[in-house]
DRENTORTOR-37300 format. One record per residue (C-alpha): residue number from 1; residue in three letters; chain; x, y, z. Coordinates in steps of 0.001 Angstrom, whole numbers, plus 500000, padded with zeros to 6 digits. Layout:
REM residues N
(NUM 'ALA' 'A' (X Y Z))
...
This chain:
REM residues 439
(1 'UNK' 'A' (042463 425129 417011))
(2 'UNK' 'A' (043601 426134 420501))
(3 'UNK' 'A' (047278 426325 419511))
(4 'UNK' 'A' (046469 428208 416306))
(5 'UNK' 'A' (044244 430689 418135))
(6 'UNK' 'A' (046848 431519 420756))
(7 'UNK' 'A' (049535 431806 418075))
(8 'UNK' 'A' (047484 434291 416033))
(9 'UNK' 'A' (046775 436427 419099))
(10 'UNK' 'A' (050443 436411 420125))
(11 'UNK' 'A' (051671 437393 416651))
(12 'UNK' 'A' (049048 440141 416399))
(13 'UNK' 'A' (050033 441503 419804))
(14 'UNK' 'A' (053740 441300 418981))
(15 'UNK' 'A' (053203 443225 415742))
(16 'UNK' 'A' (051293 445994 417531))
(17 'UNK' 'A' (053965 446269 420234))
(18 'UNK' 'A' (056656 446343 417545))
(19 'UNK' 'A' (055211 449471 415925))
(20 'UNK' 'A' (056353 452988 416966))
(21 'UNK' 'A' (052850 453789 418289))
(22 'UNK' 'A' (053454 451426 421232))
(23 'UNK' 'A' (056767 452710 422610))
(24 'UNK' 'A' (057497 455912 424489))
(25 'UNK' 'A' (060507 456504 422253))
(26 'UNK' 'A' (058279 456526 419160))
(27 'UNK' 'A' (060607 454085 417400))
(28 'UNK' 'A' (060337 450499 416220))
(29 'UNK' 'A' (061174 447977 418921))
(30 'UNK' 'A' (063013 444666 418802))
(31 'UNK' 'A' (060495 442217 417340))
(32 'UNK' 'A' (061910 439325 419379))
(33 'UNK' 'A' (061442 441300 422603))
(34 'UNK' 'A' (057915 442247 421520))
(35 'UNK' 'A' (057159 438611 420665))
(36 'UNK' 'A' (058463 437617 424101))
(37 'UNK' 'A' (056299 440282 425782))
(38 'UNK' 'A' (053176 439371 423789))
(39 'UNK' 'A' (053635 435683 424596))
(40 'UNK' 'A' (054194 436450 428264))
(41 'UNK' 'A' (051009 438549 428360))
(42 'UNK' 'A' (048805 436168 426360))
(43 'UNK' 'A' (050031 433176 428354))
(44 'UNK' 'A' (049535 435249 431548))
(45 'UNK' 'A' (053132 434626 432568))
(46 'UNK' 'A' (054577 438011 433517))
(47 'UNK' 'A' (058260 437549 432692))
(48 'UNK' 'A' (059434 440742 431003))
(49 'UNK' 'A' (062468 441822 429019))
(50 'UNK' 'A' (061086 445346 428499))
(51 'UNK' 'A' (059780 447419 431406))
(52 'UNK' 'A' (056011 447650 430967))
(53 'UNK' 'A' (055653 451188 432332))
(54 'UNK' 'A' (058920 452837 431321))
(55 'UNK' 'A' (059242 451343 427821))
(56 'UNK' 'A' (055675 451175 426508))
(57 'UNK' 'A' (053288 454125 426222))
(58 'UNK' 'A' (049567 454060 426998))
(59 'UNK' 'A' (048710 452327 423730))
(60 'UNK' 'A' (051333 449639 424244))
(61 'UNK' 'A' (050207 449099 427820))
(62 'UNK' 'A' (046622 448824 426565))
(63 'UNK' 'A' (047680 446135 424090))
(64 'UNK' 'A' (049376 444201 426891))
(65 'UNK' 'A' (046273 444562 429082))
(66 'UNK' 'A' (044057 443225 426276))
(67 'UNK' 'A' (046388 440268 425731))
(68 'UNK' 'A' (046302 439480 429456))
(69 'UNK' 'A' (042499 439544 429503))
(70 'UNK' 'A' (042149 437349 426431))
(71 'UNK' 'A' (044820 434946 427617))
(72 'UNK' 'A' (043474 434773 431154))
(73 'UNK' 'A' (039926 433849 430218))
(74 'UNK' 'A' (040916 431844 427153))
(75 'UNK' 'A' (040371 433248 423684))
(76 'UNK' 'A' (037835 430549 422769))
(77 'UNK' 'A' (035759 431496 425804))
(78 'UNK' 'A' (035650 435134 424690))
(79 'UNK' 'A' (034946 434258 421049))
(80 'UNK' 'A' (032079 432000 422093))
(81 'UNK' 'A' (030741 434683 424443))
(82 'UNK' 'A' (030745 437300 421656))
(83 'UNK' 'A' (028997 434910 419256))
(84 'UNK' 'A' (026313 434207 421848))
(85 'UNK' 'A' (025750 437944 422368))
(86 'UNK' 'A' (025376 438394 418603))
(87 'UNK' 'A' (022795 435622 418595))
(88 'UNK' 'A' (024805 433209 416472))
(89 'UNK' 'A' (024010 429536 416902))
(90 'UNK' 'A' (026847 427298 417992))
(91 'UNK' 'A' (027045 423586 417406))
(92 'UNK' 'A' (027712 421276 420337))
(93 'UNK' 'A' (031144 420390 418935))
(94 'UNK' 'A' (032091 424085 418876))
(95 'UNK' 'A' (031017 424521 422479))
(96 'UNK' 'A' (032911 421373 423462))
(97 'UNK' 'A' (036119 422769 421945))
(98 'UNK' 'A' (035575 426151 423573))
(99 'UNK' 'A' (035170 424508 426959))
(100 'UNK' 'A' (038128 422191 426510))
(101 'UNK' 'A' (040412 424571 428379))
(102 'UNK' 'A' (037931 424655 431257))
(103 'UNK' 'A' (036786 421163 432213))
(104 'UNK' 'A' (034302 418559 431058))
(105 'UNK' 'A' (032179 419265 434150))
(106 'UNK' 'A' (031562 422743 432761))
(107 'UNK' 'A' (029184 421243 430225))
(108 'UNK' 'A' (026756 420171 432944))
(109 'UNK' 'A' (025071 423542 432397))
(110 'UNK' 'A' (023782 425130 429192))
(111 'UNK' 'A' (026511 426581 426930))
(112 'UNK' 'A' (024996 430061 426853))
(113 'UNK' 'A' (024701 430271 430636))
(114 'UNK' 'A' (028188 428852 431139))
(115 'UNK' 'A' (029998 431434 429021))
(116 'UNK' 'A' (027898 434332 430271))
(117 'UNK' 'A' (028780 433412 433845))
(118 'UNK' 'A' (032496 433010 433165))
(119 'UNK' 'A' (032926 436328 431363))
(120 'UNK' 'A' (030522 438468 433381))
(121 'UNK' 'A' (031718 437182 436760))
(122 'UNK' 'A' (035324 437714 435714))
(123 'UNK' 'A' (034678 441304 434663))
(124 'UNK' 'A' (032703 441939 437853))
(125 'UNK' 'A' (035508 440647 440084))
(126 'UNK' 'A' (038111 442659 438182))
(127 'UNK' 'A' (035937 445787 438419))
(128 'UNK' 'A' (035544 445468 442188))
(129 'UNK' 'A' (039292 444893 442552))
(130 'UNK' 'A' (040063 447971 440448))
(131 'UNK' 'A' (037706 450148 442501))
(132 'UNK' 'A' (039344 449069 445764))
(133 'UNK' 'A' (042880 449561 444428))
(134 'UNK' 'A' (041989 452998 443052))
(135 'UNK' 'A' (041501 454274 446613))
(136 'UNK' 'A' (045256 453827 447034))
(137 'UNK' 'A' (046618 454450 443544))
(138 'UNK' 'A' (044653 457609 442664))
(139 'UNK' 'A' (046097 459544 445635))
(140 'UNK' 'A' (049561 458205 444729))
(141 'UNK' 'A' (049493 458639 440937))
(142 'UNK' 'A' (046618 461019 440237))
(143 'UNK' 'A' (044488 460234 437169))
(144 'UNK' 'A' (047054 457621 436108))
(145 'UNK' 'A' (046115 455729 439263))
(146 'UNK' 'A' (042786 454707 437704))
(147 'UNK' 'A' (044539 452908 434857))
(148 'UNK' 'A' (047122 451528 437303))
(149 'UNK' 'A' (044284 450052 439389))
(150 'UNK' 'A' (042487 448540 436381))
(151 'UNK' 'A' (045704 447112 434956))
(152 'UNK' 'A' (046812 445559 438254))
(153 'UNK' 'A' (043352 444166 439052))
(154 'UNK' 'A' (043065 442418 435677))
(155 'UNK' 'A' (046657 441208 435883))
(156 'UNK' 'A' (046156 439820 439401))
(157 'UNK' 'A' (042864 438069 438641))
(158 'UNK' 'A' (044333 436565 435464))
(159 'UNK' 'A' (047454 435573 437427))
(160 'UNK' 'A' (049560 437444 434873))
(161 'UNK' 'A' (052180 439187 437032))
(162 'UNK' 'A' (052417 442376 434940))
(163 'UNK' 'A' (052286 445727 436734))
(164 'UNK' 'A' (052919 449423 436107))
(165 'UNK' 'A' (054304 450164 439561))
(166 'UNK' 'A' (057757 451077 438256))
(167 'UNK' 'A' (056131 454478 437792))
(168 'UNK' 'A' (057657 454927 441247))
(169 'UNK' 'A' (061451 455153 440714))
(170 'UNK' 'A' (063307 452208 442245))
(171 'UNK' 'A' (060167 450140 442832))
(172 'UNK' 'A' (060322 446362 442355))
(173 'UNK' 'A' (056823 444999 441883))
(174 'UNK' 'A' (054838 445539 445091))
(175 'UNK' 'A' (057888 446663 447097))
(176 'UNK' 'A' (056314 450053 447868))
(177 'UNK' 'A' (053034 448550 449103))
(178 'UNK' 'A' (054013 445652 451373))
(179 'UNK' 'A' (053001 447877 454309))
(180 'UNK' 'A' (049554 448562 452817))
(181 'UNK' 'A' (047089 445820 453883))
(182 'UNK' 'A' (044360 447088 451521))
(183 'UNK' 'A' (046534 446576 448439))
(184 'UNK' 'A' (048093 443305 449575))
(185 'UNK' 'A' (044868 441649 450756))
(186 'UNK' 'A' (042977 442775 447637))
(187 'UNK' 'A' (045644 441258 445403))
(188 'UNK' 'A' (045751 438032 447438))
(189 'UNK' 'A' (041973 437678 447019))
(190 'UNK' 'A' (042149 438418 443273))
(191 'UNK' 'A' (045029 435988 442714))
(192 'UNK' 'A' (043391 433248 444775))
(193 'UNK' 'A' (039978 433724 443160))
(194 'UNK' 'A' (041433 433512 439670))
(195 'UNK' 'A' (043421 430445 440704))
(196 'UNK' 'A' (040416 428528 442067))
(197 'UNK' 'A' (038824 428117 438661))
(198 'UNK' 'A' (035490 428773 437023))
(199 'UNK' 'A' (033893 425486 438088))
(200 'UNK' 'A' (034674 426079 441759))
(201 'UNK' 'A' (033115 429557 441609))
(202 'UNK' 'A' (029964 428190 440036))
(203 'UNK' 'A' (029672 425343 442522))
(204 'UNK' 'A' (030079 427703 445491))
(205 'UNK' 'A' (027612 430207 444026))
(206 'UNK' 'A' (024936 427526 443578))
(207 'UNK' 'A' (025649 425804 446887))
(208 'UNK' 'A' (022462 427197 448453))
(209 'UNK' 'A' (020431 425312 445821))
(210 'UNK' 'A' (022455 422121 445424))
(211 'UNK' 'A' (023365 421838 449133))
(212 'UNK' 'A' (026566 420028 448228))
(213 'UNK' 'A' (030030 420685 446905))
(214 'UNK' 'A' (031567 418695 444081))
(215 'UNK' 'A' (034498 416456 444951))
(216 'UNK' 'A' (036570 418662 442648))
(217 'UNK' 'A' (035571 421789 444593))
(218 'UNK' 'A' (036363 420235 447972))
(219 'UNK' 'A' (039763 419056 446781))
(220 'UNK' 'A' (040661 422414 445219))
(221 'UNK' 'A' (039671 424389 448325))
(222 'UNK' 'A' (041591 422087 450672))
(223 'UNK' 'A' (044711 421933 448508))
(224 'UNK' 'A' (044681 425696 447843))
(225 'UNK' 'A' (044501 426426 451579))
(226 'UNK' 'A' (047232 423918 452430))
(227 'UNK' 'A' (049581 425163 449702))
(228 'UNK' 'A' (048999 428811 450654))
(229 'UNK' 'A' (049608 428315 454382))
(230 'UNK' 'A' (052532 425894 454066))
(231 'UNK' 'A' (054241 428113 451492))
(232 'UNK' 'A' (053706 431229 453612))
(233 'UNK' 'A' (055018 429512 456751))
(234 'UNK' 'A' (058218 428368 455028))
(235 'UNK' 'A' (058850 431777 453447))
(236 'UNK' 'A' (058217 433512 456788))
(237 'UNK' 'A' (060616 431240 458700))
(238 'UNK' 'A' (063437 431159 456144))
(239 'UNK' 'A' (063335 434865 455221))
(240 'UNK' 'A' (062576 436190 458721))
(241 'UNK' 'A' (066090 437549 459318))
(242 'UNK' 'A' (067073 438216 455698))
(243 'UNK' 'A' (067725 441968 455673))
(244 'UNK' 'A' (067276 442133 451895))
(245 'UNK' 'A' (063736 440709 452017))
(246 'UNK' 'A' (061615 440405 455186))
(247 'UNK' 'A' (064296 441224 457746))
(248 'UNK' 'A' (063570 444940 458159))
(249 'UNK' 'A' (059767 444625 458163))
(250 'UNK' 'A' (057542 444637 461278))
(251 'UNK' 'A' (056137 441202 462186))
(252 'UNK' 'A' (052679 441967 460800))
(253 'UNK' 'A' (054122 443085 457477))
(254 'UNK' 'A' (056343 439989 457375))
(255 'UNK' 'A' (053320 437718 457800))
(256 'UNK' 'A' (051254 439507 455144))
(257 'UNK' 'A' (054163 439615 452676))
(258 'UNK' 'A' (054847 435902 453229))
(259 'UNK' 'A' (051209 435064 452497))
(260 'UNK' 'A' (051280 437291 449419))
(261 'UNK' 'A' (054460 435665 448071))
(262 'UNK' 'A' (053012 432211 448680))
(263 'UNK' 'A' (049842 433124 446771))
(264 'UNK' 'A' (051840 434851 444042))
(265 'UNK' 'A' (054050 431796 443592))
(266 'UNK' 'A' (051002 429860 442252))
(267 'UNK' 'A' (051041 431426 439632))
(268 'UNK' 'A' (050784 435224 439583))
(269 'UNK' 'A' (054443 436190 439868))
(270 'UNK' 'A' (054209 439603 441546))
(271 'UNK' 'A' (057521 440215 443364))
(272 'UNK' 'A' (057891 442286 446517))
(273 'UNK' 'A' (061664 442659 446144))
(274 'UNK' 'A' (064496 441476 443919))
(275 'UNK' 'A' (064050 437695 443662))
(276 'UNK' 'A' (067839 437303 443615))
(277 'UNK' 'A' (067888 438419 447264))
(278 'UNK' 'A' (065884 435405 448444))
(279 'UNK' 'A' (067621 432654 450379))
(280 'UNK' 'A' (068522 429603 448222))
(281 'UNK' 'A' (066080 427349 450101))
(282 'UNK' 'A' (063248 429849 449544))
(283 'UNK' 'A' (063970 429819 445810))
(284 'UNK' 'A' (063678 426022 445839))
(285 'UNK' 'A' (060326 426186 447647))
(286 'UNK' 'A' (059024 428856 445252))
(287 'UNK' 'A' (060192 426763 442289))
(288 'UNK' 'A' (058172 423819 443639))
(289 'UNK' 'A' (055121 426038 444229))
(290 'UNK' 'A' (055409 427421 440692))
(291 'UNK' 'A' (055618 423930 439215))
(292 'UNK' 'A' (052498 422818 441115))
(293 'UNK' 'A' (050449 425908 440245))
(294 'UNK' 'A' (046771 426339 441091))
(295 'UNK' 'A' (043493 424683 440059))
(296 'UNK' 'A' (042369 423345 436667))
(297 'UNK' 'A' (039961 425487 434633))
(298 'UNK' 'A' (041463 428611 436196))
(299 'UNK' 'A' (043587 431524 435015))
(300 'UNK' 'A' (046686 429929 436573))
(301 'UNK' 'A' (049225 427450 435224))
(302 'UNK' 'A' (051442 424677 436563))
(303 'UNK' 'A' (050639 420964 436687))
(304 'UNK' 'A' (047699 421868 438993))
(305 'UNK' 'A' (047043 421117 442661))
(306 'UNK' 'A' (044565 418349 441816))
(307 'UNK' 'A' (047310 416528 439916))
(308 'UNK' 'A' (049539 416560 442992))
(309 'UNK' 'A' (046669 415394 445200))
(310 'UNK' 'A' (045931 412428 442922))
(311 'UNK' 'A' (049599 411429 442844))
(312 'UNK' 'A' (049739 411441 446652))
(313 'UNK' 'A' (046501 409452 446909))
(314 'UNK' 'A' (047729 406947 444318))
(315 'UNK' 'A' (050974 406401 446227))
(316 'UNK' 'A' (049028 405875 449459))
(317 'UNK' 'A' (046688 403424 447720))
(318 'UNK' 'A' (049637 401434 446339))
(319 'UNK' 'A' (051263 401282 449776))
(320 'UNK' 'A' (047984 399977 451197))
(321 'UNK' 'A' (047802 397286 448525))
(322 'UNK' 'A' (044771 398741 446748))
(323 'UNK' 'A' (044268 398371 443003))
(324 'UNK' 'A' (042405 401679 442668))
(325 'UNK' 'A' (042970 405225 443902))
(326 'UNK' 'A' (040606 406498 446585))
(327 'UNK' 'A' (039975 410111 447582))
(328 'UNK' 'A' (037476 411403 450159))
(329 'UNK' 'A' (035344 408286 449944))
(330 'UNK' 'A' (035411 408177 446137))
(331 'UNK' 'A' (037130 405787 443750))
(332 'UNK' 'A' (038943 407825 441118))
(333 'UNK' 'A' (038612 406772 437484))
(334 'UNK' 'A' (041742 405202 436072))
(335 'UNK' 'A' (041822 407485 433037))
(336 'UNK' 'A' (042196 410434 435446))
(337 'UNK' 'A' (045174 408688 437061))
(338 'UNK' 'A' (046708 407963 433651))
(339 'UNK' 'A' (046313 411607 432665))
(340 'UNK' 'A' (047815 412718 435982))
(341 'UNK' 'A' (051069 410867 435412))
(342 'UNK' 'A' (051091 411844 431729))
(343 'UNK' 'A' (050882 415520 432711))
(344 'UNK' 'A' (053793 415174 435132))
(345 'UNK' 'A' (056024 413245 432705))
(346 'UNK' 'A' (055359 415618 429795))
(347 'UNK' 'A' (055811 418673 432025))
(348 'UNK' 'A' (059149 417486 433387))
(349 'UNK' 'A' (060239 416561 429860))
(350 'UNK' 'A' (059326 419999 428534))
(351 'UNK' 'A' (061198 421719 431364))
(352 'UNK' 'A' (064259 419498 430862))
(353 'UNK' 'A' (064334 420116 427099))
(354 'UNK' 'A' (063889 423884 427497))
(355 'UNK' 'A' (066495 424030 430262))
(356 'UNK' 'A' (069023 422090 428180))
(357 'UNK' 'A' (068305 424114 425046))
(358 'UNK' 'A' (068815 427441 426813))
(359 'UNK' 'A' (072088 426301 428378))
(360 'UNK' 'A' (073303 425206 424945))
(361 'UNK' 'A' (072362 428584 423454))
(362 'UNK' 'A' (073780 430728 426260))
(363 'UNK' 'A' (077268 429928 427466))
(364 'UNK' 'A' (077964 430840 431065))
(365 'UNK' 'A' (074287 431033 432049))
(366 'UNK' 'A' (073763 430171 435729))
(367 'UNK' 'A' (072165 426748 436235))
(368 'UNK' 'A' (070082 427933 439196))
(369 'UNK' 'A' (068859 431055 437407))
(370 'UNK' 'A' (068015 429098 434275))
(371 'UNK' 'A' (065966 426384 435983))
(372 'UNK' 'A' (064113 429014 438034))
(373 'UNK' 'A' (063320 431007 434883))
(374 'UNK' 'A' (062256 427947 432865))
(375 'UNK' 'A' (059919 426644 435582))
(376 'UNK' 'A' (058478 430152 435935))
(377 'UNK' 'A' (057856 430261 432173))
(378 'UNK' 'A' (056325 426781 432014))
(379 'UNK' 'A' (054052 427403 434997))
(380 'UNK' 'A' (053131 430864 433622))
(381 'UNK' 'A' (054108 432366 436983))
(382 'UNK' 'A' (056338 435228 435922))
(383 'UNK' 'A' (058848 435404 438758))
(384 'UNK' 'A' (062228 436278 437298))
(385 'UNK' 'A' (065803 436432 438519))
(386 'UNK' 'A' (066843 438408 435451))
(387 'UNK' 'A' (067925 435459 433310))
(388 'UNK' 'A' (065480 436202 430471))
(389 'UNK' 'A' (066952 439656 429896))
(390 'UNK' 'A' (070406 438067 429531))
(391 'UNK' 'A' (069321 435485 426938))
(392 'UNK' 'A' (070111 435661 423236))
(393 'UNK' 'A' (067506 435313 420475))
(394 'UNK' 'A' (067424 431472 420256))
(395 'UNK' 'A' (067091 431188 424044))
(396 'UNK' 'A' (064256 433735 424093))
(397 'UNK' 'A' (062453 431758 421388))
(398 'UNK' 'A' (062764 428642 423554))
(399 'UNK' 'A' (061223 430611 426422))
(400 'UNK' 'A' (058399 431732 424119))
(401 'UNK' 'A' (057628 428110 423246))
(402 'UNK' 'A' (057845 427097 426917))
(403 'UNK' 'A' (055356 429783 427966))
(404 'UNK' 'A' (052937 428815 425189))
(405 'UNK' 'A' (053193 425108 425994))
(406 'UNK' 'A' (052702 425823 429683))
(407 'UNK' 'A' (049576 427923 429085))
(408 'UNK' 'A' (047944 425476 426693))
(409 'UNK' 'A' (049024 422468 428730))
(410 'UNK' 'A' (051529 419790 427701))
(411 'UNK' 'A' (048877 417111 427152))
(412 'UNK' 'A' (046668 419391 425036))
(413 'UNK' 'A' (049687 420585 423066))
(414 'UNK' 'A' (050967 417089 422316))
(415 'UNK' 'A' (047561 415701 421362))
(416 'UNK' 'A' (047033 418649 419005))
(417 'UNK' 'A' (050357 417960 417285))
(418 'UNK' 'A' (049995 414192 417050))
(419 'UNK' 'A' (047630 412675 414500))
(420 'UNK' 'A' (045319 410458 416506))
(421 'UNK' 'A' (043573 407575 414824))
(422 'UNK' 'A' (040313 406025 415909))
(423 'UNK' 'A' (040978 403388 418540))
(424 'UNK' 'A' (037385 402169 418879))
(425 'UNK' 'A' (038316 398966 417083))
(426 'UNK' 'A' (040863 398211 419829))
(427 'UNK' 'A' (038077 397886 422396))
(428 'UNK' 'A' (036938 394614 420837))
(429 'UNK' 'A' (040425 393134 420684))
(430 'UNK' 'A' (041494 390697 423375))
(431 'UNK' 'A' (045195 390943 424146))
(432 'UNK' 'A' (047308 388770 426439))
(433 'UNK' 'A' (048104 390254 429836))
(434 'UNK' 'A' (051742 391186 430371))
(435 'UNK' 'A' (053603 391231 433674))
(436 'UNK' 'A' (056596 393529 434188))
(437 'UNK' 'A' (058674 393853 437334))
(438 'UNK' 'A' (058588 397416 438702))
(439 'UNK' 'A' (060690 398948 441472))
């Protein structure tokens, strides 16, 4: 159902973008490019092959904005929310499916309250972000600045990476606003908030009543802070003297831009300059940050920071001779550990297959550019070094599949494609224990 829903939304969006009413030229567009754009928007990726401001008119930009909003919150979340408003009764199985792209912990509250909170809080945060940004964009762009502010606020909160800032000739993403703390800090807050996840918001909001934070919330907050600061520190040090990136900025602007790029690398994808100008080591670090992503049940992608934390804790437990994984005084369930390693293996497999397929389709494509672009697509980050625009039709279709698989999640995608039989009978079977040498 999840795969089908996303596919229908993407095809609908692609068809609308394909029509003459969506382009400034008033002509039909390349359907493949429109499919790529619709997928990138719905999967909140942000990689573009058509300039969002200069190619699409207001209607086309509105379609992209709607796709970002639906994709960011999850279409099942919005459908369930609308049904609840209309007073329709939903079965528990329907609610369970709708919450499957959030987390099982989400069902600790009533379904109606859960979906109201997710949608209303999201709109409220986006509204506040748009109001703040409008104080800068309205003076710069006039009445268009209102739409610019709304578009960028929604895109940042949904970690989508789309913007309309090429309205300024020669601009590359946020390149014209790296010296504006109001814009940069607002976007950092929006990106980070969207990347923390719905469950973390709810836990923090109700902290005054519960007087405790969930283990999940503690882990997400710690990992998010560590990833943000470590990423920013590395970018600041490596790019400090690079005249094409941070080199010509004052120290304060360098620090703020480094923090912004670190936040944007997981997984918003707003550039501050041409990504090709980054030092090779910085590109490697950003690729790693993109692959890791943000928190589960959020608007971001990647394998998730909790996955990385569990891998590290499992390795430490093995080195200490423990049979189970321990984290912050808790023993982690083994099925969570199994899923952790399954996510990593399937993710690396998907990236490897996509990378190989694109290289086979496009002769002469740079290896470094291709792997950067594929990881960006899988993690739904949206940073681009221009490789997507150089790809032929088969390669773009591979990127479309990679973005969709990354947004849905490799485990969810595979389990939806594989016919699963009932294994309850296996629980009563007694099998001999097998020993295999490892390492």
